[in-house]
TIVEXDO-378795 format. One record per residue: x, y, z of N, C-alpha, C, CB in turn; residue in one letter. Coordinates in steps of 0.02 Angstrom, whole numbers, padded with zeros to 5 digits, always signed. Atoms other than C-alpha are relative to their C-alpha. Last residue first. Glycine has a CB too. Layout:
BEGIN
XYZXYZXYZXYZA
...
END
This chain:
BEGIN
+00055-00044-00044+01731+03822+01953-00038+00037-00045+00032+00053+00053E
+00001-00052+00016+01800+03681+01839-00046+00042+00041-00009-00002-00060K
+00067-00029+00027+01819+03512+01917+00013+00081-00014-00065-00013+00060E
+00029-00067-00033+01996+03453+01947-00067+00025-00040+00061+00065-00004K
+00007-00054+00027+02045+03277+01883-00038+00051+00033-00021-00012-00054T
+00038-00056-00031+02104+03139+01970-00001+00053-00039+00024+00020+00059V
-00009-00069+00035+02162+02984+01872-00050+00044+00044-00021+00000-00088I
+00053-00034-00018+02188+02817+01976+00004+00068-00031-00006+00001+00072V
+00000-00068+00020+02294+02685+01899-00072+00040+00025+00012+00000-00082R
+00057-00014+00006+02323+02504+01982-00001+00084-00020-00034-00025+00063S
+00021-00063-00046+02489+02441+01964-00072+00017-00025+00054+00071-00009R
+00076-00006-00004+02571+02273+01885-00020+00063+00049-00033-00074+00031P
+00045+00052-00040+02759+02288+01884-00074+00031+00007+00034-00014+00080L
+00043+00040+00054+02837+02386+01736-00041-00056+00041+00051-00039-00061S
+00054-00022+00026+02882+02527+01847-00034-00041-00048+00013+00054-00022D
+00070+00006-00068+02993+02420+01955-00049+00029-00043+00008+00056+00089P
+00058-00025+00038+03107+02393+01777-00063+00000+00058-00015-00053-00072Y
-00020-00045+00058+03285+02360+01824-00064+00033-00025+00036-00040-00060N
-00063-00039+00002+03277+02283+01997+00013+00042-00047+00050-00034-00002K
-00006-00041-00063+03107+02221+02023+00057+00048+00000+00008-00044+00060Q
+00041-00064+00006+03098+02168+01836-00010+00055+00067-00070-00025-00021L
-00029-00040+00054+03251+02064+01851-00049+00060-00006+00009-00042-00071F
-00054-00030-00028+03195+01988+02023+00022+00050-00047+00052-00046+00018K
+00018-00051-00052+03031+01944+01949+00054+00040+00024-00028-00030+00057I
+00027-00047+00036+03123+01850+01800-00040+00060+00036-00039-00034-00042L
-00060-00042+00025+03242+01762+01921-00038+00051-00053+00067-00051-00040H
-00038-00042-00062+03098+01692+02031+00048+00056-00037+00053-00057+00055E
+00055-00049-00029+02992+01644+01878+00030+00031+00050-00066-00030+00027R
+00013-00056+00048+03141+01563+01792-00050+00047+00027-00026-00027-00067V
-00063-00046+00011+03197+01459+01944-00011+00062-00045+00057-00043-00034H
-00006-00051-00054+03020+01412+01980+00065+00024-00001-00018-00026+00068V
+00050-00044-00010+03004+01334+01806-00005+00051+00070-00054-00044-00005R
-00009-00056+00045+03160+01257+01798-00052+00055-00007+00009-00025-00062L
-00059-00040-00033+03137+01160+01960+00016+00056-00045+00067-00044+00012N
+00022-00038-00055+02963+01102+01893+00052+00047+00028-00022-00044+00052W
+00054-00058+00019+03035+01054+01729-00029+00041+00054-00060-00029-00034A
-00044-00064+00008+03172+00957+01819-00043+00051-00037+00069-00015-00043T
-00023-00043-00071+03038+00855+01902+00043+00046-00019+00038-00042+00060S
+00047-00048-00026+02939+00837+01725+00030+00020+00067-00074-00030+00008S
+00063+00031-00024+03090+00765+01625-00044+00049+00043+00019-00063+00043D
-00007+00077+00021+03227+00815+01515-00063-00039+00032+00076-00035+00031V
-00039+00033-00045+03181+01007+01526-00009-00076-00015-00018+00021+00072A
+00002+00081+00016+03099+01130+01406+00040-00027+00051+00030-00026-00074S
-00055+00040-00006+03045+01315+01413-00003-00077+00008+00031+00024+00050V
+00012+00067+00017+02896+01424+01367+00079-00030+00003-00042-00006-00077L
-00068+00030+00006+02892+01594+01456-00010-00086-00001+00050+00028+00069A
-00013+00074-00006+02715+01675+01447+00071-00020-00029-00057-00041-00039R
-00059+00019+00037+02689+01856+01465+00014-00076+00020+00062+00051+00019I
-00029+00073-00019+02513+01912+01519+00055-00019-00035-00048-00054-00009E
-00022+00042+00056+02486+02110+01513+00026-00070+00027+00058+00037-00041V
-00057+00030+00005+02391+02197+01652+00024-00035-00068-00001-00041+00049T
-00048-00012-00048+02250+02317+01702+00084-00017-00016-00027-00040+00056K
+00004-00077-00021+02132+02331+01564+00056+00019+00041-00064+00018+00042E
+00071-00017-00024+02175+02148+01513+00011+00089+00009-00023-00050+00086T
-00002-00071-00045+02311+02081+01409-00066+00011+00011+00032+00069-00036S
+00055-00032-00019+02356+01899+01343+00006+00069+00027-00029-00037+00043N
+00055+00038+00020+02477+01789+01272-00058+00031+00020+00002-00066+00023T
+00067-00041-00022+02621+01903+01242-00053-00042-00016-00012+00072-00035V
+00049-00021+00032+02773+01771+01211-00050+00039+00040-00025-00050-00031Q
+00039-00038-00032+02937+01718+01268-00052+00041-00040+00038+00038+00034L
+00056-00045+00035+03013+01564+01195-00029+00044+00052-00061-00044-00035V
-00001-00064-00038+03159+01454+01246-00040+00049-00047+00079+00026+00017N
+00055-00050+00007+03144+01276+01201+00015+00052+00043-00069-00027+00014V
+00051+00029+00060+03286+01143+01157-00047+00068+00005-00049-00089+00020K
-00031-00020+00056+03446+01178+01282-00047+00011-00073+00053-00051-00007G
-00039+00043+00048+03407+01064+01411+00016+00030-00066-00037-00061-00012D
+00025-00006+00065+03376+01186+01546+00031-00042-00046+00004+00062-00021W
+00062+00040+00017+03395+01129+01727-00025+00005-00071-00056+00020+00044Y
-00014+00065+00028+03576+01174+01732-00066-00043-00008+00051-00038+00046A
+00029+00045-00047+03539+01355+01726-00003-00066-00022-00063+00019+00018C
-00040+00001-00072+03665+01495+01670-00045-00056+00031+00001+00081+00050D
-00064+00023-00003+03599+01477+01495+00038-00020+00056+00031+00038-00025Q
-00004+00074+00017+03419+01481+01551+00064-00017-00027-00053-00021-00050L
+00023+00040-00051+03438+01649+01643+00001-00076-00022-00070+00023+00020I
-00053+00004-00047+03529+01726+01501-00019-00044+00054+00019+00066+00025R
-00054+00033+00033+03399+01681+01371+00058-00010+00052+00023+00042-00061T
+00031+00072-00010+03258+01742+01498+00047-00043-00034-00076-00012-00030L
-00011+00014-00060+03351+01913+01511-00026-00075+00007-00030+00051+00045E
-00075-00003-00014+03359+01941+01325+00016-00035+00074+00026+00083+00000K
-00028+00061+00043+03172+01900+01307+00069-00014+00004-00012+00009-00069R
+00033+00057-00041+03133+02024+01457+00017-00064-00031-00078+00006+00004V
-00053+00002-00046+03248+02153+01355-00027-00056+00056+00016+00080+00030E
-00069+00034+00019+03148+02125+01209+00043-00015+00055+00041+00043-00045E
+00008+00065+00021+02976+02151+01296+00064-00035-00022-00047-00002-00050F
-00042+00007+00067+03012+02314+01375-00001-00086-00011+00090+00037+00012P
-00058+00042-00009+02874+02329+01504+00027-00009-00061-00014-00064+00030V
-00065-00037+00035+02763+02486+01476+00060-00042+00010+00017+00074+00033N
-00019-00003+00071+02600+02389+01482+00058+00031-00024-00046+00028-00032Y
+00034-00058+00026+02608+02336+01668+00020+00003-00082+00025+00071+00044D
-00043-00073-00010+02670+02169+01711-00051+00043-00024+00078+00011-00045T
+00045-00054+00008+02594+01980+01737+00038+00066+00012-00060-00007+00048Y
-00023-00058-00028+02722+01839+01717-00053+00049-00016+00067+00019-00024I
+00047-00069+00025+02662+01669+01670+00031+00053+00053-00101-00009+00010Y
-00003-00056-00046+02794+01526+01662-00035+00057-00012+00059+00020+00007V
+00013-00074+00010+02768+01367+01561+00002+00045+00060-00067+00009-00029T
+00027-00033-00068+02854+01199+01563-00012+00070-00027+00058-00002+00071G
+00009-00069+00000+02878+01085+01411-00015+00036+00070-00054+00011-00046L
+00065-00037-00012+02924+00901+01442+00014+00076-00006-00032-00018+00073I
-00005-00056-00005+03054+00761+01407-00061+00045-00008+00044+00011-00035D
+00000-00030-00079+03020+00602+01461+00010+00068-00012+00061-00029+00056A
-00074-00017-00022+02973+00530+01295-00005+00031+00065+00038+00050-00050S
-00052+00008+00053+02828+00443+01214+00066+00020+00014-00018+00033-00056T
+00026+00064+00042+02709+00410+01373+00044-00010-00062-00079+00011-00027R
-00053+00025+00019+02801+00525+01487-00012-00060-00046+00037-00011+00055T
-00044-00053+00032+02668+00654+01534+00068-00036-00038+00026+00056+00063W
-00074+00027-00010+02540+00527+01559+00037+00049-00035+00016-00076-00029N
-00062-00017+00032+02369+00606+01601+00065-00035+00003+00012+00055+00019Q
-00065-00026-00045+02216+00507+01644+00063+00029-00044+00032-00068+00047F
-00052-00033+00036+02052+00443+01561+00050+00022+00071-00035+00073-00052P
+00002-00066-00022+01955+00296+01645+00062+00042-00048+00013-00001+00086K
+00070-00041+00017+01925+00124+01575-00004+00068+00009-00055-00022+00040E
+00029+00020+00058+02099+00046+01544-00067+00040-00018-00012-00073+00007I
-00035-00034+00059+02196+00135+01677-00027-00026-00066+00080-00012+00002F
+00014-00068-00008+02059+00100+01817+00039+00028-00076+00033+00034+00081Y
+00054-00022+00043+02059-00080+01766-00003+00076-00009-00064-00024+00028S
-00031-00005+00075+02236-00091+01848-00060+00017-00052+00038-00079-00024T
-00012+00080+00047+02151-00070+02008+00025+00023-00056-00072-00052-00023P
+00051+00005+00040+02215+00107+02104-00008-00077-00033+00010+00055-00050L
-00003+00065+00036+02333+00131+02245-00071-00008-00037+00015-00063+00053V
+00076+00012+00028+02372+00312+02278+00015-00075-00031-00031+00067-00067L
+00007+00039+00051+02536+00321+02387-00060-00003-00012+00025-00055+00006R
+00057+00042-00017+02595+00476+02492-00017-00052-00068-00066+00053+00021R
-00026+00068-00021+02774+00536+02457-00065-00040+00037+00069+00011+00056Q
-00009-00010-00069+02727+00723+02436+00007-00067+00036-00056+00039+00029D
-00054-00054-00005+02744+00708+02242+00013+00004+00072-00022+00073-00031W
+00016-00082+00015+02629+00562+02238+00055+00039+00023-00068+00030+00039I
-00028-00039-00055+02686+00380+02214-00003+00075-00010+00070-00020+00010R
-00034-00064+00015+02570+00282+02114+00030+00051+00052-00043+00034-00033V
-00006-00051-00061+02529+00110+02151+00040+00055-00029+00038-00032+00071V
-00058-00047+00013+02450-00006+02029+00006+00058+00050-00006+00030-00070V
+00005-00071-00023+02325-00151+02064+00058+00034-00025-00004+00009+00076Y
+00076-00025-00018+02264-00320+02001+00003+00066+00012-00034-00033+00063T
+00038+00039+00039+02437-00404+01911-00085+00034+00022+00019-00089+00020L
+00004+00071-00003+02548-00277+01981-00065-00018-00031+00007-00027+00070N
+00042+00029+00038+02628-00115+01923-00009-00073+00007+00016+00016-00057I
+00015+00069+00010+02714-00019+02053-00057-00012-00055-00021-00029+00069E
-00046+00048-00039+02799+00140+02069+00000-00072-00009-00012+00007+00066E
+00029+00084-00003+02700+00236+01928+00061-00032+00043-00010-00048-00092I
-00036+00052+00044+02753+00420+01964-00030-00063+00018+00081-00003+00009R
-00046+00039-00024+02651+00572+02037+00028-00044-00049-00024-00032+00051G
-00060+00000+00043+02529+00724+02016+00051-00052+00025+00032+00071-00003W
-00068+00003-00034+02363+00701+02085+00055-00008-00028+00005-00041+00038E
-00027-00073-00021+02198+00770+02018+00053-00003+00040-00047+00042+00036N
+00044-00015-00057+02124+00584+02021+00032+00076+00027+00004-00068+00063E
+00053+00044-00013+02268+00543+01909-00033+00007+00060+00020-00061-00005V
+00040-00041-00036+02413+00650+01831-00077-00049+00005-00004+00078-00042V
+00066+00008+00006+02551+00530+01789-00038+00054+00028-00018-00058+00025V
+00024-00063-00036+02739+00539+01768-00068-00003-00031+00046+00074-00013V
+00032-00026+00045+02799+00348+01707-00028+00065+00050-00053-00054-00037D
-00034-00065-00015+02917+00271+01837-00036+00043-00056+00089-00002-00004D
-00026-00012-00061+02854+00094+01773+00033+00068-00003+00045-00054+00022L
-00053+00034-00007+02741+00108+01625+00041+00011+00063+00034+00010-00053R
-00047-00026-00045+02570+00167+01574+00063-00054+00014-00040+00019+00067I
+00029-00066-00022+02462+00151+01438+00035+00034+00045-00061-00006+00027P
-00039-00048-00044+02566-00005+01405-00019+00072-00006+00072-00005-00015Q
+00011-00062+00027+02465-00109+01267+00045+00062+00031-00071+00011+00008T
-00018+00010+00070+02540-00277+01308-00020+00069-00025-00038-00063-00037I
-00064+00022+00018+02578-00260+01496+00001-00010-00069+00020-00059+00034A
-00055-00059-00016+02427-00163+01536+00067-00024-00025+00007+00016+00083L
+00009-00062+00064+02315-00287+01440+00050+00054+00015-00083+00042-00003Q
-00029+00021+00056+02373-00421+01563+00002+00042-00048-00024-00050-00021I
-00070+00003-00022+02343-00325+01710+00028-00019-00050+00019-00039+00054G
-00028-00072+00007+02173-00279+01642+00070-00003+00006-00028+00051+00052A
-00024-00015+00075+02153-00470+01615+00023+00078-00006-00066-00015-00057L
-00049+00040+00023+02187-00498+01802+00008+00014-00075-00016-00071+00015I
-00064-00029-00017+02069-00360+01852+00063-00032-00020+00003+00008+00066G
-00008-00059+00044+01925-00420+01744+00063+00032+00022-00061+00050+00003G
-00020+00013+00069+01955-00596+01829+00015+00056-00041-00047-00036-00032L
-00075+00029+00001+01943-00524+01996+00020-00028-00057+00012-00051+00049M
-00048-00064-00012+01790-00406+01954+00073-00029+00003-00019+00045+00077K
-00017-00054+00059+01711-00548+01864+00042+00043+00019-00055+00041-00025Q
-00074+00002+00011+01738-00683+02009+00016+00065-00049+00024-00076-00037A
-00037-00009-00060+01562-00658+02084+00066+00010-00014-00006-00053+00043A
+00009-00084-00014+01471-00653+01921+00039+00009+00050-00075+00031+00021F
-00018-00050+00044+01552-00813+01873-00003+00080+00008-00035-00015-00047G
-00077-00005-00035+01531-00898+02052+00019+00044-00068+00054-00090+00017L
-00008-00043-00080+01346-00872+02028+00068+00024-00008-00007-00053+00082I
+00032-00068+00023+01341-00938+01835+00005+00056+00059-00082-00012-00020I
-00061-00037+00050+01452-01081+01892-00024+00065-00016+00017-00040-00077G
-00064-00012-00055+01330-01131+02035+00055+00037-00039+00035-00080+00032T
+00020-00069-00022+01172-01109+01903+00064+00020+00051-00083-00001+00042V
+00062-00036+00015+01233-01264+01804+00005+00071+00022-00059-00034+00034G
-00023-00063-00002+01388-01345+01885-00056+00049+00001+00043+00011-00054A
+00064-00040-00029+01297-01514+01926+00025+00072-00005-00022-00022+00084S
+00078+00027+00022+01412-01616+01818-00058+00041+00015-00018-00067+00035A
-00005-00005+00073+01579-01515+01855-00066-00017-00038+00054-00047-00024I
+00007-00064+00003+01541-01541+02040-00012+00038-00073+00055+00021+00034L
+00066-00011-00023+01522-01716+02018-00024+00061+00008-00009-00027+00052S
+00047+00021+00060+01679-01731+01919-00074+00029+00018-00002-00089-00011V
-00001-00040+00059+01770-01625+02053-00041-00017-00052+00057+00003-00025G
+00047-00052-00021+01702-01741+02190+00006+00059-00055+00018+00027+00077I
+00081+00033+00017+01769-01893+02102-00038+00061+00018-00031-00077+00052R
+00026+00011+00063+01941-01806+02084-00070-00020-00013+00036-00043-00026R
+00006-00058+00026+01943-01763+02261-00016+00020-00076+00050+00024+00017I
+00058-00021-00031+01915-01938+02313-00022+00071-00025+00011-00002+00072E
+00050+00025+00034+02050-01998+02198-00063+00023+00025+00004-00065-00001G
+00033+00025-00036+02188-01892+02269-00063-00025-00037-00006+00039+00048F
-00017+00054-00031+02320-01862+02151-00036-00034+00046+00047+00010+00022T
+00030+00049+00043+02215-01734+02059+00030-00081+00018+00017+00024-00079M
+00065+00025-00021+02243-01619+02203-00036-00056-00051-00045+00062+00007L
-00004+00038-00073+02431-01616+02175-00071-00020+00013+00029+00051+00067A
-00037+00052+00006+02404-01576+01984+00006-00033+00066+00060+00018-00028L
+00054+00035+00035+02275-01434+02016+00032-00075-00007-00021+00038-00075A
+00051+00017-00051+02393-01358+02142-00051-00041-00027-00030+00059+00031I
-00035+00034-00052+02548-01365+02015-00056-00019+00059+00061+00047+00027A
-00008+00058+00034+02441-01285+01879+00015-00061+00058+00061+00011-00057V
+00070+00023+00018+02380-01147+01984+00010-00073-00029-00037+00052-00057L
+00036+00008-00066+02554-01113+02056-00062-00039-00006-00017+00069+00031L
-00030+00049-00013+02624-01112+01869-00020-00039+00064+00057+00020-00002I
+00030+00064+00025+02479-01007+01822+00049-00060+00007-00019+00008-00075L
+00063+00010-00016+02521-00878+01954-00024-00071-00031-00041+00060-00024F
-00004+00020-00063+02709-00876+01917-00079-00018+00037+00041+00059+00035V
-00024+00062+00009+02665-00855+01739+00017-00031+00064+00054+00001-00043L
+00056+00034+00026+02548-00700+01769+00036-00076-00002-00029+00035-00078V
+00053+00007-00050+02668-00621+01902-00048-00056-00029-00040+00072+00012R
-00021+00048-00056+02813-00644+01784-00044-00015+00047+00051+00022+00036E
-00002+00063+00029+02725-00567+01630+00026-00052+00051+00042+00002-00062I
+00067+00030+00010+02677-00414+01735-00004-00076-00016-00032+00036-00055I
+00030+00005-00069+02848-00376+01794-00069-00037-00010-00010+00076+00037R
-00035+00059-00043+02923-00428+01629-00020+00004+00061+00075-00001+00004F
+00026+00055+00027+02811-00298+01524+00026-00061+00042+00017-00001-00073Q
+00066+00018-00012+02840-00160+01648-00033-00054-00022-00032+00041-00017T
+00008+00024-00071+03026-00185+01654-00083-00004+00010+00039+00057+00058Y
-00025+00073-00016+03029-00187+01466-00009-00018+00066+00071-00011-00014V
+00049+00029+00033+02937-00017+01436+00018-00081+00017+00000+00023-00081K
+00060+00020-00036+03032+00052+01572-00055-00028-00024-00022+00044+00027R
-00006+00024-00060+03189+00022+01494-00049-00011+00038+00033+00029+00027A
+00014+00065+00025+03123+00083+01326+00017-00050+00065+00047-00015-00070K
+00064+00012+00023+03087+00249+01398-00002-00080-00017-00015+00048-00064L
+00017+00070-00018+03242+00271+01506-00067-00024-00026+00002-00007+00074N
+00038+00016+00048+03313+00439+01445-00026-00071+00011+00034+00009-00058D
+00054-00052+00006+03371+00499+01611-00050-00020-00054+00031+00071-00018K
-00010-00045+00045+03446+00335+01664-00052+00060-00019+00013-00037-00051R
-00020-00061-00030+03397+00247+01813+00026+00061-00038+00046-00016+00041D
+00067-00036-00016+03297+00105+01721+00017+00072+00030-00046-00044+00055I
-00005-00048-00054+03457+00045+01648-00055+00042+00016+00050+00039-00012D
+00029-00060+00010+03420-00102+01531+00015+00039+00070-00077-00007-00020Y
-00020-00032+00051+03521-00257+01506-00027+00077-00011-00014-00043-00052Q
-00058-00023+00001+03497-00321+01665+00037+00041-00051+00026-00043+00009K
+00002-00063-00028+03318-00333+01633+00061+00038+00015-00032-00005+00055L
+00028-00044+00043+03343-00485+01519-00014+00080+00022-00060-00032-00017V
-00047+00000+00057+03452-00587+01623-00020+00061-00051-00002-00074-00038L
-00063-00038-00011+03349-00545+01780+00041+00006-00052+00038-00024+00049Y
+00011-00078-00010+03180-00588+01701+00058+00041+00007-00038+00015+00060K
+00007-00025+00075+03252-00757+01629-00013+00068+00010-00059-00035-00045I
-00061+00001+00029+03311-00798+01812-00008+00035-00084+00027-00082+00003L
-00036-00050-00026+03146-00764+01878+00066+00016-00018+00000-00007+00055G
+00041-00051+00027+03052-00871+01755+00038+00065+00029-00081-00009+00022V
-00012-00017+00074+03189-01012+01790-00023+00064-00034-00030-00050-00038L
-00071-00023+00010+03163-00994+01972+00025+00022-00067+00042-00052+00020R
-00005-00069-00019+02980-01011+01951+00063+00033+00013-00035+00007+00052I
+00020-00041+00060+03004-01161+01840+00001+00071+00028-00075-00021-00032L
-00051-00007+00056+03120-01241+01974-00031+00038-00053+00026-00068-00028I
-00052-00051-00030+02994-01213+02120+00043+00002-00065+00046-00026+00077W
+00016-00065-00003+02856-01296+02011+00042+00052+00020-00045+00004+00031A
+00006-00018+00058+02958-01443+01981-00025+00064-00008-00033-00040-00029F
-00066-00020+00017+02989-01455+02169+00001+00023-00070+00049-00054+00010V
-00021-00068-00031+02807-01436+02199+00072+00004-00018-00012+00007+00084A
+00027-00059+00031+02767-01573+02072+00019+00063+00041-00076-00007-00007I
-00018-00002+00074+02881-01701+02142-00026+00061-00033-00026-00062-00037L
-00075-00046+00005+02831-01654+02317+00039+00001-00062+00055-00026+00051L
+00016-00072-00017+02660-01698+02275+00066+00029+00008-00044+00011+00067I
+00025-00032+00055+02720-01860+02186-00024+00070+00003-00047-00037-00022T
-00061-00027+00035+02822-01907+02336-00021+00028-00068+00056-00057-00008L
-00044-00050-00028+02669-01897+02451+00053+00012-00045+00027-00019+00065I
+00033-00063+00005+02550-01989+02336+00037+00056+00032-00064-00005+00028K
+00010-00019+00059+02675-02130+02305-00041+00064-00014-00024-00049-00027N
-00072-00030+00021+02720-02152+02481+00001+00038-00068+00056-00059-00006A
-00005-00057-00043+02533-02174+02537+00066+00043-00020+00001-00026+00077A
+00057-00046+00024+02501-02301+02393+00014+00074+00038-00080-00035+00022G
-00008-00032+00065+02662-02385+02426-00043+00049-00020-00002-00042-00046S
-00056-00045-00004+02626-02407+02614+00021+00027-00059+00052-00028+00028I
+00024-00050-00046+02445-02469+02597+00058+00054-00003-00014-00031+00077V
+00046-00039+00035+02482-02587+02445-00014+00073+00037-00066-00043-00007D
+00072+00001-00006+02620-02677+02536-00032+00060-00024-00020-00011+00068S
+00022-00037-00061+02791-02658+02459-00076-00003+00003+00024+00076+00000V
+00072+00021-00018+02865-02766+02329-00003+00028+00066-00018-00083+00000E
-00002+00043-00056+03016-02678+02250-00076-00011+00026+00048+00032+00055I
-00044+00063+00010+03041-02632+02070-00004-00039+00075+00085+00024-00022F
+00030+00022+00064+02922-02470+02059+00016-00085-00013+00034+00051-00063S
+00064+00027-00016+02945-02424+02239-00029-00035-00071-00049+00063+00032L
-00007+00072-00021+03138-02402+02195-00074-00033+00018+00051-00004+00066P
-00011+00047+00056+03095-02244+02093+00004-00076+00029+00070+00020-00039L
+00061+00022+00044+03012-02134+02218+00016-00077-00041-00014+00066-00061W
+00060+00028-00035+03145-02116+02361-00051-00031-00037-00032+00047+00034L
-00026+00064-00031+03284-02085+02247-00034-00034+00042+00053+00008+00030A
-00018+00057+00049+03182-01985+02136+00022-00053+00025+00045+00015-00046L
+00076+00031+00005+03129-01877+02293+00005-00044-00053-00062+00052-00014I
+00027+00033-00050+03313-01857+02336-00064-00023-00011+00001+00035+00051I
-00034+00059+00004+03363-01806+02161-00023-00047+00060+00075+00015+00000I
+00032+00041+00046+03222-01673+02157+00043-00072-00005-00006+00041-00070L
+00056+00023-00017+03291-01599+02321-00033-00048-00045-00035+00049+00011L
-00031+00041-00050+03473-01584+02249-00073-00041+00036+00050+00054+00060V
-00038+00065+00039+03393-01510+02091+00025-00057+00058+00077+00030-00046V
+00054+00043+00030+03283-01379+02206+00029-00067-00041-00044+00047-00051P
+00028+00023-00057+03444-01329+02306-00059-00042-00033-00022+00060+00052I
-00033+00067-00043+03567-01312+02162-00050-00030+00048+00068+00021+00049R
+00043+00068+00019+03436-01220+02028+00038-00049+00047+00003-00027-00091L
+00072+00004-00018+03483-01037+02083-00032-00065+00000-00037+00039-00043N
+00010-00038-00060+03676-01050+02094-00081-00012+00023+00019+00080-00016K
-00041+00047-00051+03713-01167+01944-00030+00024+00069+00091+00012-00002R
+00018+00070+00012+03587-01077+01823+00021-00047+00067+00041-00026-00069L
+00065-00009-00037+03653-00897+01890-00036-00084-00003-00053+00068-00046K
+00003+00008-00072+03827-00964+01854-00066+00013+00035+00048+00043+00029S
-00027+00064-00023+03791-01028+01673+00007+00009+00086+00077-00015-00040V
+00056+00044+00006+03689-00864+01632+00015-00068+00037-00015-00012-00074L
+00033-00013-00066+03829-00754+01690-00066-00045-00001-00017+00084+00011E
+00072-00006+00019+03943-00811+01547-00039+00002+00065-00024-00060-00047H
+00027-00046-00032+04121-00795+01602-00071+00014-00002+00028+00045-00014G
+00044-00049+00040+04174-00899+01455-00015+00072+00045-00075-00041-00018T
-00027-00013+00062+04320-00994+01531-00039+00055-00035+00003-00063-00039R
-00053-00022+00006+04268-00995+01705+00038+00027-00057+00022-00034+00020K
-00003-00067-00028+04092-01014+01684+00062+00023+00003-00026+00006+00062E
+00034-00045+00060+04120-01165+01562-00003+00073+00036-00089-00031-00025I
-00051-00014+00050+04228-01243+01698-00021+00042-00053+00024-00058-00027K
-00062-00037-00031+04103-01224+01837+00051+00023-00047+00035-00042+00050K
+00020-00069-00006+03967-01290+01730+00043+00048+00018-00046+00006+00039A
-00009-00026+00071+04072-01450+01689-00018+00074-00004-00045-00039-00050I
-00065-00024+00010+04089-01461+01875+00015+00021-00063+00045-00044+00016Q
-00018-00055-00045+03900-01452+01914+00068+00024-00014-00005-00019+00072H
+00023-00047+00037+03868-01582+01772+00025+00060+00031-00068-00003-00008I
-00042-00007+00071+03987-01701+01849-00026+00053-00039-00004-00066-00047I
-00075-00015-00025+03923-01674+02033+00040+00023-00081+00043-00088+00044L
+00012-00077-00016+03738-01692+01958+00073+00032+00011-00050+00011+00072Y
+00006-00027+00069+03785-01863+01879-00004+00078+00010-00067-00031-00041I
-00068-00002+00048+03858-01912+02036+00001+00029-00067+00022-00069-00015I
-00043-00052-00027+03706-01863+02132+00066+00010-00036+00014-00014+00070F
+00011-00064+00026+03610-01969+02015+00028+00067+00037-00070+00004-00004L
-00011-00013+00065+03708-02119+02042-00025+00064-00028-00023-00049-00033I
-00075-00005+00012+03731-02099+02237-00002+00010-00088+00046-00080+00031A
-00022-00064-00022+03537-02069+02249+00071+00006-00017-00011+00010+00072F
+00026-00054+00058+03494-02218+02139+00018+00064+00024-00083+00001-00013I
-00030+00016+00062+03602-02329+02245-00012+00046-00048-00018-00060-00024A
-00078-00018+00001+03552-02258+02408+00026-00006-00063+00044-00043+00044I
-00002-00068-00010+03368-02291+02369+00078+00040+00004-00040+00008+00065S
+00029-00030+00057+03387-02462+02307+00015+00080-00007-00074-00015+00004G
-00060-00003+00046+03485-02502+02463-00008+00032-00063+00023-00062-00015I
-00066-00059-00033+03355-02428+02582+00054-00009-00061+00047-00029+00095G
+00020-00071+00017+03206-02533+02474+00060+00068+00016-00069+00012+00048Y
+00000-00004+00070+03300-02687+02481-00009+00069-00013-00050-00043-00033T
-00068-00002+00028+03333-02669+02666+00008+00007-00077+00033-00061+00020L
-00043-00067-00023+03160-02619+02708+00060+00006-00040+00025-00002+00078I
+00037-00055+00047+03079-02757+02593+00046+00050+00013-00081+00023+00017E
-00025+00018+00061+03200-02895+02688-00018+00057-00053-00029-00068-00020K
-00067-00006+00003+03150-02835+02852+00044+00002-00081+00019-00059+00043V
-00034+00024+00067+02974-02840+02831+00073+00020-00013-00038+00029-00059P
-00035-00057+00035+02931-02810+03011+00034-00038-00068+00062+00039+00054L
+00050-00072-00012+02811-02908+03119+00026+00047-00049+00007+00040+00082H
+00067-00006+00004+02859-03093+03097-00039+00071-00010-00020-00028+00055F
+00018+00056+00061+03040-03113+03062-00069+00013-00009+00011-00085+00017D
-00013-00037+00064+03079-02940+03159-00021-00065-00063+00095+00029-00001F
+00031-00057+00023+02988-03007+03308+00011+00038-00065+00008+00038+00043F
+00069+00026+00015+03058-03182+03311-00034+00065-00019-00037-00040+00063H
+00007+00036+00068+03224-03112+03303-00067-00009-00020+00031-00067-00001I
-00001-00061+00041+03183-02999+03462+00011-00019-00081+00060+00050+00029I
+00051-00040+00023+03114-03136+03538+00010+00053-00043-00029+00022+00046S
+00048+00030+00031+03259-03243+03511-00066+00019-00016-00005-00044+00024L
-00028-00003+00068+03373-03128+03584-00050-00034-00052+00071-00038-00002L
+00008-00067+00038+03274-03095+03728+00018+00008-00063+00030+00048+00027S
+00059-00009+00015+03268-03289+03769-00014+00069-00024-00034-00018+00050V
+00027+00034+00067+03447-03302+03745-00067+00009-00021+00007-00072+00002P
-00033-00031+00044+03477-03170+03891-00013-00027-00069+00064+00000+00017M
END
């Protein structure tokens, strides 16, 4: 038994740096305790401010940053003692690299959370479900793309900083830059489309030829802008299909945007009748139909004779609605009821072909 005890003591004395480990552990615990107490004090102050003011910003900051801040405290508690405790170069070097990478990752996480929080607080002031949602769609589009760009840049910088902690990779990077030459040109041409797509996404956020929920006609398809990403746009077509296009498409090619400046839109209904149709009666009936229809916005009510042929007269009803979907429903409603009106009251006014038969003189 004494021999075993002496062996254990001898092992710890000569093989493990017990003093260094204990000092490092005590230092880490002490730093963690100090930082965590400071965090708890700030957390309680934030809760009191939240209760008094009811401000959502404080609540969101407290809830969204709780986990990354605790991880940051743990990393700092493990990292800071290395600066004043004598540890072997191999252990301290490896620990410094690992903790530095973790520190970069946590800071990147905090920045991404802050970007998402800013986007949420701004967008909550705008209701995109309203009928007149032009300004809301504009802001939503800008912040969706800006958020993606910022997250991409944060991750890019974080990865670059993490790689810079390795001396070998840094030396490789320097040698690659020194011998870039033709390789850089080749890579530039290869990445041209990708970079062009990213720049087109940024340009969409600034110039906004399209916005979220815009009604567009693109590639001979009618639909709404469902997603605007950094490199591609998703259009939800009227029959629930999805048309995916690169962002550069909306910079380089022509397309129709029915809600570019406002959501309201004009709709046309064409009716073909015989020459003896009573135009004034049809105008009165159009007014009656529109006044009884919930789809009409009360702005435009026009009936005009727009063309005539040897067989028919073309009548155009011009009506207005708050958006394109409502305008479609209004058009089919007006067309159906005008045809019913003519069938019931003026059946002789429907288009017909005339044949004149004359008797030849004997």
